[in-house]
C-alpha positions in Angstrom: 0.0 0.0 0.0 0.9 3.6 -0.4 2.5 5.4 2.6 0.8 8.6 3.8 2.5 11.8 2.7 4.5 13.8 5.2 1.7 16.5 5.3 -0.8 13.8 6.4 1.6 12.7 9.2 1.9 16.2 10.5 -1.8 16.9 10.5 -2.5 15.1 13.8 0.1 17.3 15.5 -1.5 20.5 14.0 -5.0 19.4 15.0 -3.8 18.6 18.6 -1.9 21.9 18.8 -4.9 23.9 17.6 -7.3 22.0 19.9 -5.0 22.5 22.9 -4.5 26.2 22.1 -8.3 26.8 21.8 -9.0 24.9 25.0 -6.4 27.0 26.9 -7.8 30.3 25.5 -11.4 29.4 26.4 -10.5 28.3 29.9 -8.0 31.1 30.7 -9.7 34.2 29.4 -11.5 35.8 32.3 -9.5 33.8 34.8 -7.9 35.3 37.9 -4.4 35.2 36.3 -5.8 37.1 33.3 -7.3 39.8 35.5 -4.1 40.0 37.6 -1.9 40.5 34.6 -4.3 42.9 32.9 -4.8 45.2 35.9 -1.1 45.2 36.9 -0.2 46.0 33.2 -2.6 48.9 33.2 -0.8 50.5 36.2 2.8 49.4 35.7 5.4 48.4 33.0 3.9 45.7 30.8 7.2 44.1 30.3 7.8 43.7 34.0 4.3 42.4 34.6 4.8 40.0 31.7 8.1 38.7 33.0 6.6 38.1 36.5 3.5 36.4 35.2 5.4 34.2 32.7 7.9 33.3 35.4 5.1 32.2 37.7 3.4 30.2 35.0 6.7 28.5 34.1 7.3 27.6 37.8 3.8 26.2 38.1 4.2 24.2 34.9 7.5 22.6 36.2 5.8 21.8 39.6 2.7 20.4 37.8 4.9 18.2 35.5 6.9 17.0 38.5 3.8 16.1 40.5 2.3 14.5 37.3 5.4 12.3 37.0 5.9 11.7 40.7 2.4 10.7 41.9 1.7 7.9 39.4 5.2 6.5 40.2 4.6 6.5 43.9 0.9 5.4 43.9 -0.6 2.6 41.8 -1.8 3.9 38.4 -5.3 2.6 39.1 -5.6 4.9 42.2 -4.3 8.0 40.3 -6.6 7.3 37.4 -9.7 7.1 39.6 -8.6 10.1 41.7 -8.2 12.2 38.5 -11.7 11.1 37.3 -13.2 12.1 40.6 -11.4 15.4 40.7 -12.5 16.3 37.1 -16.1 15.4 38.0 -16.0 17.5 41.2 -14.4 20.5 39.4 -16.7 20.2 36.4 -19.9 20.1 38.5 -18.6 23.1 40.6 -18.0 25.1 37.4 -21.4 24.2 36.0 -23.0 25.2 39.3 -21.1 28.5 39.4 -22.0 29.2 35.8 -25.7 28.5 36.4 -25.8 30.8 39.4 -24.0 33.7 37.7 -26.1 36.9 37.3 -26.1 38.6 34.0 -24.3 42.0 34.0 -22.7 41.2 37.4 -19.0 41.7 37.8 -17.4 38.3 38.2 -16.3 37.3 41.7 -12.8 36.6 40.3 -12.4 40.2 39.1 -13.6 41.6 42.5 -11.2 39.3 44.3 -8.3 40.3 42.1 -9.1 44.0 42.6 -9.2 43.5 46.4 -5.9 41.7 46.4 -4.2 44.3 44.2 -5.6 47.2 46.3 -4.3 45.5 49.5 -0.9 45.1 47.9 -0.9 48.7 46.7 -1.8 50.0 50.2 1.0 47.9 51.7 3.4 49.2 49.1 2.3 52.8 49.8 2.9 52.3 53.5 6.3 50.9 52.9 7.2 53.7 50.6 6.1 56.3 53.1 8.2 54.6 55.8 11.3 54.8 53.6 10.8 58.5 53.1 12.1 60.7 50.3 15.8 59.6 50.8 14.8 56.1 49.9 13.0 57.1 46.8 16.2 58.7 45.3 18.2 55.5 45.8 15.5 53.0 44.8 15.1 53.5 41.0 14.8 49.8 40.2 13.0 49.0 43.4 9.6 49.8 42.0 10.0 47.5 39.0 11.4 44.8 41.2 8.4 45.1 43.5 6.0 44.9 40.6 7.9 41.9 39.3 7.5 40.1 42.6 3.9 41.2 43.0 3.1 39.9 39.5 5.0 36.6 40.1 3.5 35.9 43.5 -0.1 36.9 42.7 0.0 34.8 39.5 1.6 31.9 41.2 -0.9 31.9 44.1 -3.9 32.4 41.7 -2.7 29.4 39.6 -2.1 27.2 42.6 -5.8 27.5 43.5 -7.0 27.4 39.9 -9.1 24.5 38.7 -8.1 24.8 35.1 
């Protein structure tokens, strides 16, 4: 028989890539991490916020991959299989329930939560800046960017840690 062409062999990869990309876009738009990055980028350097958020997502990916490799090797695969099925069902039912209970035109709870976290962090930063005084401001040119970087990293990391997607 004839062998499939190289284009036909690459098609499953392209289909899988596009399907994965679309799934990620659908599940992450409007997510806490999306709002954190968007709000921080509106108020600070976009590059600094991007570096902090991407760093947090990379760290979370490494941790997730490590746990994904470690747990099935420590526990019997049957247990990890059924545990993942149960977790997907629980999270799916919770998401459907939250979606059903959402009110039209109401700001999402995630956006409100992110705005509260950012305002708390901003107040804390303002207090620390006031304590340093004007002499500290002259010396700390890169301190603001570094603070935003860590704020972006930590808020994104914590938001992803509790994220169901």
